N, C-alpha and C positions, 0 to 999 in steps of 0.2 A: 197849482199843487195837485189837481186831480190827475193831471197827466203823469206827474212824477210818481204819485202812489200807483198808477197803472203799470209804470215801469218797474216799480218795486215788486208788485204782484207778479209780473212776468218772471222776474228772477226767482221769486218764491216757488212758482210752479216748476221752474227749471230745477230747483234744489230738491224736488220730491224724489228724484232719482238717487240722490245722495243720502237720503235719510237714514238707510240701513248702515251705510258705512260710518256716518257720524255717530249714530246710536251705538254701533259696536265699539267705536273709538272711545265714547264716553263711558260705556260700562266697564271696559277693561281698566281705564285709568281711575275710575271711581272705586273699583275694587282694590286697586293697588293703594290708592290713598286711604281707603277704609282700613285695611288689614295692617298697613304700615303705620297707621295713625298719623298721616301727615296731611292736615287739613289744608295748609297753604298750597301744597302740591295738587290736591284735589281740586281746589278752587281755580288754580291756574290753568289746569288741563281742560276743564269745562269751558272756561272762558276762551281758551285757545281754539278748542274744537269748533265752537259756534262762531267765534270771531272771524275764522279763517274760511267760513262758508262763502263769504262774498267773493273770495278770490276764485272759488270753484266756478262761479258764474262767468268769469272771464274766459276760462277754457271753453265753455259752451258757446259763448258769443263768438269767439275767434273761429272755432271749428265750423260753426253754421253761418259765419258771416252776418250775425244778427244786426250789428250796427249799420251795415250798409242798408239792410232792409228797413230798419227803424227810421232811418233818415229820409226815406221816401214817404213817411207818414208825417202828419202835423206835429213832429216832435223835434225839438231844437237839441243841438249838441250839449248846451248848458244843462238841459233837463236830464239828458242821459248820464252825464257825469254826476249831477246832484243825486239822482237816484241810487247810484253806486255808493256814494258817500252816507247817505241816509240808511241804506241797507246795512252797511258795514258797522255803523255806529249802533244801530238797533240790535244787531246780532251780538256785538261785544257787550253792550249794556245788559242784554238778556242773560248772557253767559256769566257775567260777573254777578248778577243778582241771584241767578240759580246756584252758582258755586258758593256764594255768601250763605245762602239759606241752608244749603245742605252741609255746609262746613259746620254750621251751628248744630244741626241735628245729629251729625256724625260724631261731634265732639260729645254731645249729651249721651249718645248710645255708648261711646267708649269711656264714659265717666270722667271726662276730662273738663277742666276749668276753662270757661270760655271768656277771654278778655276781649269784650266788644270793641274797645278802642283799637287794640292791636289788629283785630280782624278787619276793622273798617279800613285802617291804613294799609293792610295787606291787599284788600280789595282794590283800593285807589291805585296802589302800585301795580297791581296786575292790569287793570284798566289802562293805565298809562303806558305800561311796557307793550302790551299787545296792540294798544291803539297806535303806538309809534311804529310797530311793525306794519300795521295796515296802511298808514299814511305814506310810508316809504315805498311799500309795494305797489300800491295803486298807480302812482305816476310812472313807476318804472315799467309796469305792465303796459300802460297806455303807449309808452314811448317804444318799447322793445318787443312787445308781444307778451304772451302768457308765459312761455317757456324761458326765453332769454330774460324777461323782466324779473322773474323770480331770482335767477342767478345774479343779476345786477343788484336787485335789492338786498340779497344776502351780502354782497360785498360792501354796500353802503352800511348795512347794520353792524357788520364786523368793524368797519371803520369807526362808527359812532360808539361802540362798546370800548374799543381801544382808546378813544378820546375821553370817555367817561372814567375809565380806569386811571388814565393819566391825571385827570383833574382830581379825582379822589386821592391819588397818591401825592399830588401837589398840596392839596388842602391838609392832609393829615401829617405829612412829614416835612414839608418846607414852610408852609404858612402856619402850621401848628393849630389848625382848627380842630378842636376835639369833637368827637361824635356826640358827647353830651350837650355841647353847644348846638349842634346840628339838630339833635333830637328835640331840644327845647324850642328851637325856632320852628320846627315842623309842627310841633304840638300847637303852637299859636297860629301859624300862618299856613299849615300844610294844606288844608282843603281849598283855601283861596288860591294858593299857588298851583295846586292841581287843576282846578277849574280854568285858571288862566292859560296854563301850559297846553292842556288837552284842546282847549278852544283854538289857541294860537296855531298848534301844528295841524289841526284839521283844516283851518282856514287857508294856511299856507299851502298845504298839499292839494286842496281843492283847486286853488288858483293855478298852481303848476299843471295839474291835470287838465284843467279846462284850456289852458293855452296850448298844450300838446294836442289835444283833440280838435281844437279850432283850426290848427294848421295841418292836420292830419288827412291824407287822402285815403278814403275807404274804397 
């Protein structure tokens, strides 16, 4: 675990050069969310900005051939992959928490009523959505490289969105599953479902990435 945390620290030091860009990004979208009084948008952009920081470390590693150097040290390929997933999860978690807290503060400043349950489900939805983007992007980047990997991941995400919209249409128009029934079900089992799904997709993505890295020549 000490080795993995050392790799995480290495990526954190790398991200120092991105801090001004990320901060500018967050300030702009926070201002938009505040003045337009769109708390959900505000939370999503903070989570997206921080959640995507891990992807920036792949650019640095590829440009400087960092993985080739790391593998000359007492570091395994599994530990390298694990450090990326830990970093991505931590940044996303931090982004959602910060966005959640600031959404409450901004709602109070704008004299809006805060529905804590709705805000919590919004936070879970943001976490799942951006987490899904991450777990698709990371294996694609390992497989195709930083630039091509992002393009491939966007294609996969677009396909998944199309499938999700198709399932939604099927449920509401053909199977006649009402949104009220779905909302009732989510109120009872939503958090458990979220925990299961986010854990499942991270595990599957990690296993795919590890198999790619295991066979990759650096």
